[in-house]
C-alpha positions as a printed Julia matrix, in Angstrom:
306×3 Matrix{Float64}:
  29.51    5.5   -21.87
  29.22    5.43  -25.75
  26.08    3.24  -25.61
  24.47    5.45  -22.97
  25.39    8.51  -25.17
  23.89    6.74  -28.37
  20.73    6.08  -26.39
  20.41    9.56  -24.97
  21.15   11.11  -28.4
  18.14    8.6   -30.16
  15.66    9.77  -27.28
  16.69   13.37  -27.76
  15.94   13.33  -31.46
  12.41   11.64  -30.83
  11.58   14.23  -28.47
  12.94   17.16  -30.54
  11.96   15.99  -34.05
  15.37   16.43  -35.79
  19.03   15.75  -35.46
  19.61   19.5   -35.8
  17.3    20.4   -32.66
  18.81   17.45  -30.62
  22.46   18.64  -31.39
  21.71   22.4   -30.78
  20.36   21.28  -27.32
  23.59   19.44  -26.42
  25.69   21.94  -28.13
  27.41   19.7   -30.64
  27.22   19.54  -34.48
  24.32   17.47  -35.99
  26.78   15.06  -37.6
  27.81   13.93  -34.06
  24.18   13.04  -33.29
  23.88   11.41  -36.73
  26.96    9.22  -36.22
  25.75    8.09  -32.77
  22.16    6.85  -34.32
  24.22    5.22  -37.07
  26.25    3.3   -34.43
  23.26    2.24  -32.39
  21.45    0.92  -35.38
  24.5    -0.93  -36.67
  25.37   -2.47  -33.03
  21.59   -3.37  -32.84
  21.49   -4.69  -36.33
  17.96   -2.88  -37.07
  16.62    0.38  -38.43
  15.4     2.6   -36.02
  14.69    5.86  -37.69
  13.93    6.59  -41.32
  15.66   10.2   -41.97
  14.71   12.28  -44.96
  15.53   15.97  -45.64
  12.05   17.0   -44.3
  11.16   14.75  -41.4
  12.21   11.62  -39.23
   9.94    8.75  -38.81
  10.43    5.62  -36.46
  10.28    2.25  -37.74
   8.17   -0.41  -35.82
  11.48   -1.49  -33.92
  12.38    2.04  -33.26
   9.09    2.84  -31.8
   9.17   -0.25  -29.36
  12.9     0.47  -28.49
  12.22    4.06  -27.57
   9.96    3.2   -24.97
  12.37    0.92  -23.24
  15.04    3.49  -23.63
  12.91    6.35  -22.06
  12.28    3.95  -19.13
  15.93    3.46  -18.89
  16.89    7.08  -18.81
  14.12    7.61  -16.13
  15.58    4.79  -14.05
  19.08    6.36  -14.08
  17.74    9.69  -13.4
  15.66    8.42  -10.21
  18.8     6.45   -8.97
  20.84    9.83   -9.32
  18.22   11.74   -7.71
  18.14    9.3    -4.72
  21.78   10.1    -3.42
  21.82   13.69   -4.67
  22.64   16.29   -1.77
  23.96   13.67    0.14
  20.94   11.83    1.13
  17.84    9.87   -0.02
  15.53   12.11   -2.18
  12.25   10.9    -3.68
   9.82   12.69   -5.95
   6.73   12.21   -7.84
   3.07   11.39   -7.14
   2.19    8.28   -4.91
  -1.11    6.51   -4.85
  -2.15    4.66   -2.08
  -5.23    2.79   -0.81
  -6.44    1.19    2.36
  -9.56   -0.07    4.13
 -11.79    2.77    5.24
 -11.65    1.98    9.03
  -8.09    1.13    9.28
  -6.92    3.98    7.06
  -8.67    6.69    8.89
  -6.97    5.72   11.95
  -3.57    4.24   10.9
  -2.83    5.55    7.35
  -4.32    9.02    6.94
  -2.64   10.33   10.25
   0.81    9.13    9.32
   0.66   10.86    5.68
   1.63   14.35    6.9
   4.69   13.12    8.51
   5.94   11.2     5.4
   5.31   14.4     3.3
   7.29   16.47    5.75
  10.21   13.99    5.17
   9.71   14.04    1.32
   9.03   17.37    0.28
   9.13   16.35   -3.47
   6.52   13.87   -3.17
   2.49   14.26   -3.52
   0.01   11.87   -2.49
  -3.57   10.4    -3.0
  -5.02    8.15   -0.57
  -8.22    6.09   -1.52
 -10.02    5.03    1.71
 -12.22    2.11    0.62
 -13.34   -1.1     1.92
 -13.71   -2.49   -1.8
 -10.74   -4.36   -2.72
  -9.1    -2.05   -5.2
  -7.5    -3.59   -8.47
  -4.21   -1.77   -7.79
  -2.78   -2.87  -11.07
  -5.56   -1.81  -13.58
  -6.38    1.14  -11.42
  -2.79    2.51  -11.33
  -2.37    2.35   -7.24
   1.23    2.29   -6.32
   0.64    0.34   -2.82
  -2.55   -0.92   -0.98
  -2.48   -1.36    2.87
  -4.53   -4.62    3.46
  -5.72   -6.25    6.78
  -6.49   -9.82    7.12
  -5.36  -13.21    5.46
  -3.8   -12.67    1.91
  -4.94  -14.85   -0.87
  -2.76  -16.4    -3.46
  -1.91  -13.57   -5.67
   0.62  -12.39   -8.57
   0.95   -9.27   -6.25
   3.86   -8.78   -3.97
   2.93   -8.65   -0.1
   5.16   -7.47    2.95
   3.85   -8.13    6.2
   3.9    -5.02    8.32
   2.42   -6.06   11.65
   0.4    -8.68   13.26
  -3.56   -8.07   13.22
  -5.03   -9.64   16.52
  -8.85   -9.87   17.27
 -10.45   -9.57   20.66
 -14.05   -9.86   22.14
 -14.7    -6.5    24.11
 -17.49   -5.12   26.08
 -17.94   -2.06   28.36
 -17.67   -2.43   32.12
 -21.3    -1.43   32.38
 -22.56   -4.11   30.07
 -20.5    -6.94   31.85
 -22.06   -5.69   35.12
 -25.27   -6.22   33.78
 -25.17   -9.47   31.83
 -21.8   -11.37   33.14
 -18.62  -12.07   31.84
 -18.25  -15.14   29.33
 -15.53  -17.44   30.67
 -15.47  -19.44   27.59
 -16.3   -19.03   23.81
 -19.39  -21.23   24.17
 -20.97  -18.73   26.73
 -21.51  -16.01   24.19
 -24.75  -17.64   23.09
 -26.16  -16.3    26.25
 -24.91  -12.79   25.16
 -25.77   -9.92   22.98
 -23.34   -9.9    20.22
 -22.71   -7.22   17.82
 -21.97   -8.87   14.5
 -21.19   -7.7    10.98
 -24.06   -8.24    8.55
 -23.42  -11.38    6.58
 -22.96   -9.43    3.27
 -20.22   -7.51    4.66
 -17.52   -9.9     6.01
 -16.64  -12.47    8.82
 -18.87  -14.97    7.05
 -17.25  -17.92    8.88
 -18.13  -16.41   12.17
 -15.77  -15.15   15.1
 -12.41  -17.34   15.61
 -11.19  -18.61   18.6
  -8.39  -21.06   19.62
 -10.06  -23.82   21.83
  -8.43  -27.11   22.96
  -5.56  -26.19   20.38
  -7.82  -26.05   17.29
  -9.05  -23.05   15.38
 -12.74  -22.92   16.04
 -15.47  -20.47   14.42
 -18.61  -19.57   16.16
 -21.61  -17.48   14.61
 -22.74  -15.48   17.77
 -26.15  -13.76   17.38
 -27.83  -10.84   19.18
 -30.35   -8.12   18.61
 -27.95   -5.83   16.4
 -25.87   -6.52   13.37
 -24.38   -3.97   10.75
 -22.51   -3.75    7.58
 -20.3    -1.17    8.99
 -17.64   -1.9    11.45
 -17.2     1.63   13.06
 -21.14    1.49   13.78
 -20.51   -1.87   15.87
 -17.55   -0.35   17.6
 -19.64    2.78   18.53
 -22.43    0.61   19.61
 -20.18   -1.46   21.93
 -18.89    1.5    23.62
 -22.74    2.53   24.48
 -22.53   -0.92   26.24
 -25.06   -2.56   23.75
 -23.14   -5.85   23.47
 -19.97   -7.75   23.0
 -18.02   -6.92   19.79
 -15.09   -8.95   18.21
 -13.02   -6.13   16.86
  -9.37   -5.79   15.75
  -6.72   -4.57   18.44
  -6.0    -1.76   16.12
  -9.56   -0.44   16.55
 -10.19   -1.04   20.4
  -6.69   -1.04   21.89
  -6.94    2.66   23.48
 -10.32    2.14   24.91
  -9.06   -1.11   26.5
  -5.94    0.76   27.66
  -8.15    3.49   29.08
 -10.56    1.05   30.77
 -13.55    1.97   28.57
 -13.66   -1.55   27.12
 -12.66   -4.97   28.77
 -10.61   -7.42   26.6
 -12.65  -10.93   27.07
 -11.61  -14.53   26.25
  -7.94  -13.7    25.76
  -6.99  -17.24   26.45
  -8.87  -18.37   23.61
  -7.82  -15.86   20.93
  -7.11  -16.97   17.68
  -3.63  -16.7    16.09
  -3.29  -13.21   14.44
  -3.4   -12.56   10.83
  -1.37   -9.91    9.42
  -1.34   -6.06    8.13
   0.22   -5.84    4.83
   1.73   -3.54    2.32
   0.81   -4.98   -1.24
   2.12   -3.61   -4.64
   2.39   -4.8    -8.17
   6.01   -6.15   -8.41
   9.3    -5.88   -6.62
  11.4    -4.92   -9.61
  11.36   -1.46  -10.74
   9.73   -0.15   -7.79
   9.95    3.79   -7.69
  11.89    5.26   -4.86
   8.96    7.03   -3.45
   6.95    3.71   -3.06
   9.82    2.05   -1.38
  10.19    4.76    1.15
   6.54    4.73    1.93
   6.73    0.97    2.39
   9.7     1.29    4.71
   7.96    4.14    6.54
   4.9     2.12    7.28
   7.1    -0.81    8.32
   9.33    1.23   10.71
   5.88    2.71   12.15
   4.03   -0.5    12.61
   7.04   -2.47   13.64
   7.27   -0.27   16.94
   5.09   -1.93   19.62
   4.84    1.62   21.22
   2.69    2.46   18.42
   0.22    0.03   18.87
  -0.24    0.68   22.56
  -3.03    3.37   22.09
  -1.14    5.29   19.42
  -4.09    6.61   16.92
  -1.65    9.48   15.44
   1.82    9.54   14.02
   4.25    9.07   16.51
């Protein structure tokens, strides 16, 4: 307790500019604050403050120590706030990012419910297909879809991401239904432009081995939503994530193809800079996503918050 009091007094002096002002705010004599600072310096074995009758200045060690002390007191305040009023309580501003298509369908619709549960949290959502540098751009958490490269970032798998070939019943009535992946060469396939992604092609499991095919067709596009729309218009076969087409498949507007050859799923991840000192609001957001995406019923056509 004495150590904490010493640190609190040291920070109070730095914020208020004098021992007298810090003492007045706490309701004690300036000598009490002075003794705490003296004891702190003696225990650390370094001079933190240079005190004159006119002003107080920090030594180099004092300035560095002040930052750590402020962080420590903030962590204590957050820990106390998290259990105040008998329950979990988060506050502050949360900055998150997600891929544009996935974010529109499965992140943005969840935000209102999360904010209803945590009234003291504000939130900024960046929807972008650019891989955001979450450390240098000050982002708390990114939702990412696909294989995760080796990285110094921390990632938590939230759900599986499976991809399917799909087409409309009308297209299949006209062009026939492929029985094996090799049959795709005889179909109009809606592919992403080479400068977008899927550079290795469409993935299938054939005879126990992962195989990539590069189907062709009359249409390609750099935007996945456009391919999705063209597929619904009967323009050909698309290879899309289940999170994008599951509702249309359930409704019969699209037909899932070549399911026996589907490649193993990759993942949907929450990515954040570090596991230590994670603010409560970030931990609660990650837990919220994990609980939502972990519910199998959510993916069975759910495009809104449950």
